[in-house]
Every structure is written in C-alpha cells, then in structure tokens.
Phi, psi and omega in degrees: 000127181258096182296322181304314181295323184287329185254356186298331179287346181254358192281003173283350176225160174304147185272123176282165179302320182297320179297315181292319178300318178298319178294335181256024187298339180282352180267140179289330180231075187297328180294324175294323179294321177301315179299320179296320182290327176295316179295328181269012177063024173271337176227148172248124178272118176277315174200179180302121175085009180220129189224165169234156172299135179275174182304326183293337179275343176053051176243148178295144179269151173298158174300144182299329177295319179292320176301317181299319178300322184277331187295322177212111183232157359289145178199165171216152179286135183209200175054219184299327181298315179287321179299321177292317180302319181276001177079017184278333177239148185282336186286144170279135185254130183260326174277137177268115184258131182228169176239144183218159172276349177277184178292155178294145183198153176233136177245124171262113184240173179294342180252004177138184185257134179234121181243149183225133176240145185278138170226151182278158169265154005276353183306321181310319190281354182280148167065032178260129179251144171267110189253126177278112182273320175217180178300332186248359187229128178228136182231157175271122185226141176296141171298163177306317180297316182292321180299320179291316177299317178301319180298316179295316183294319190266356178269114180300134177090350178272107175228109182278125184240346181207161178295321179299315178296318180297319178298318177299317180295314185289314190264330181262308182287309182276339182057043179286149180289115185295322180297320179290325177298326179296337180269004182295148176276091186293322181298322179294316177301316181300324181291342180275340194301319184303326183258008188258151165293164178051050182305316183297320180294320179291327176294319176296322176301312179300315180299322181290317180297329178292337182268340185291000000 
C-alpha cells in the first residue's frame, strides 16, 4: 500500500483522521498503523485526529496559516502573525497567533507553536479576510485593521488613554509602519467599537489614526 500516493491529493490541508483511515482501509487495525506511522515519521500528529505528512512521505506541507485555521476552529490568524504578513511590523514571526471563539489554547507541535486567544462575538466576526496563499490554499486572516485592534484588546496592560500614548505604543513599542497606518480604514474600525472590548482604547486608536 502506497500511502503517499493515496494522500497526496489531500496534502494541501491537514489530514483528518477519516482521510488517513480511508487510506489505510486495507489494514485490519488502522489505528495501530497510524501509531506506527507516527513513530516512523510517515505522519506528524498535530493533535488528536489531525495529521500532516511526515518526512518519510516527502510531500509538501500546507501553509502554516492554513494549518492554524484547521488546528483549532473556528479561528483566524491575527495579532503579530497577521501584522507581519501585511508588512506592518519589521520582525519575522515564528509563532502563529490566532483568535478563536473557543477557549484560549496553545499547541506545541513538531512544526512549531500555534497559539489561540478567545474573543467574543459579534466582534470576533469583523474584519476577517479570505487570503489566497497558493493556487490550492486559502486561509482566514485578520485584516490589518482587525489585527491591530485584536492586539490592543488582547494585550494585558494596554489601555490607550491619549493620542500621545497611542503614538508611542504604535510607533515605538510595536514599531508599526507609519505609512501603512495612514492607509487604514478608520471608518471601519469605528464601526466595530460598539461591539468591541476596550471601547475607549479603540476610540483613542481611531483619534490617533486621524492625526497620523
């Protein structure tokens, strides 16, 4: 049985337990075979019931943003990961940070760390973009505006009280690209405030962006 051949058409996304079981249908005890394949580096276990092709199968892995969407859903990539993706911060980000309607959780996997923070609805559902990563892969990612709002909301101790303080946070602490901030959709951010946590901080953000 050639598992590589059977799953290569599914390898643009993380492999569910059902997909792997179907590929191992010729085995009388497929779950035992899955355990054997994990030990033999043919499969990488992300969490219970979700896998990636291992090094021995020599198949391309899905993009980490897509993996993050599948690892804990519903969720979307946000915070520093999205800010880096949109070019707003200079640092390369190694942990994939996401937001979810479920409880906060962190996964330490063989391919890296994936963290999730909880946000309430309906605010959660605002500003999510469907981003085409490759011809075959699309992931849910916070817009630049939403990623910044999420960062302010979810960072303990960040309470914006003045434009001067907000400028220090945006340009000195976060090292955000000032030119890109000038292109933010301020009206859209303002429309989120009524349903958002840290309403006062987001209002100060809007006031500050109007001054940049």
